[in-house]
C-alpha positions, 0 to 999 in steps of 0.5 A: 452697489453691486447686485450679487445673484445667487442660484440654487440647485439640487444634488445631482445636478449642475449649473453655469456661473452667470456671466459677468454680463448679467452683473450691473450697478444699481444706486445714485452717483455723481452730480445726482449724489451731490443735488440729493445732498444739497436738497437736504442741506437746505431743508433742514436750514428751512427747519431750523429757521422755521422753528427759531421764528416759531419760537421768537413770534411765540415770545413777541406775541406773548403767547402761554396757556391761558391767552396770547398778550393782554388777551386772557382767556376765562371761564366767563370768556375773553379779558383784556388786560391794559389797552386794545386797538381794533381794525375790524368790527368786534362781535360780543354778547357782553363788554364788561370793564374791571371792577375797579375801572371804568369803561373808555371806547375811543376813537380818531373819528366816531364811535359807533354802536350797532344793534341788528336783528337775526337778518342782519339789518341794523334796529338800533344805532349810537353814535358818537361824534366830535360835535353830535351825539345821534341815536337811532332807534324806536324808542329811547329810554332811560331808567333809574337804577331801580328800573323806574322809566325816567326819559322816554322819548318814541315818535309819538311822545316824550315821557319825562317821569321824573317828579320834578322837571327843573329848567336852569337857563336864564330864558326858561323854557320855549314850547313851539306847540302846545303844552299840557301839564297839571301844574306850572310852578317856579322855584321858591322865592322866584317869580312865574313869568308866562309869556309869547312874545309873538303870539297870543297865550292860551290857557285851557282846561276842561274844570277851570284855572286856578292862578294863586298868589299867596304872598304877593300879587298878580299882574297881567299887562297887556299892550292891546286889550284884556278881556274877561269872559264868561259865557254861562258863569258870573265874573265875580270879583271879590276883594275889599276894594276894587280900583280903576285908577286911570279912567278919565275924568270928564270935565263939566259941560254942557246937559248932553255932551258925552266927550267921548266918556262912558260910565261903567252901569251895574245891574242888581243881578251883577250884569256890567253895561256902559252908559254915555257919560254926563253931568250926574250918572245915566244909569238909570236912564238905561236901566232898561238893559238889565231887564 
């Protein structure tokens, strides 16, 4: 490019034209011009490649005005269709399944659900593993459809809110410590058995204990002694017949020979006591015990 110079003169004046040494060329010539064209061509190629890759990514990822792939953006939130895999933690306020299908959480190891407070501390944790389901919290509660608590567990107690607790195991229920309940009842046409294999069995009640069998017998079997003790009341055996079938019978012997046998005597007020057995009744001889 050649720069042309123009001069203006006023009438009556004359100026000499500039000489050629003051005229010079400007622009890009030679190898600089070729490098510039090459750089512009390279930028054009990169632009075309980026545009092609963008279109390919949009097509592969299923981008649309409503979402991406199986992910749809609705007024209620995000909606996922089909199976989805999360490689990092998922934070959500609520997770719902479709109306016509169930919600499935699946993992090759453990499935852990954490609840955190405003400080980020874990206040509740549910861990489903291949061998155990663990729940860490101050309280665990299962409610019915109408909101009635059915099962509640905390550090102090376990509460079962159902009307009936049914144990179907063949060995029954095992309690290592005390049990407090207003009623212990067997199923229909089944026997009720209270057993302590290695220790004693104790039943305490402030207003009495009632053991009743309407259509059968009540049996009390013990390897050692069976003691019936009443501190203030009376021991009452109310039946048509009271039998002691295994009491030993003594043979006839001389007078004063007891053979290690004793006789049960009854006082007029109902008190029982033992008397050394003889050939005849010896209760009259120890009648002073009743006084």
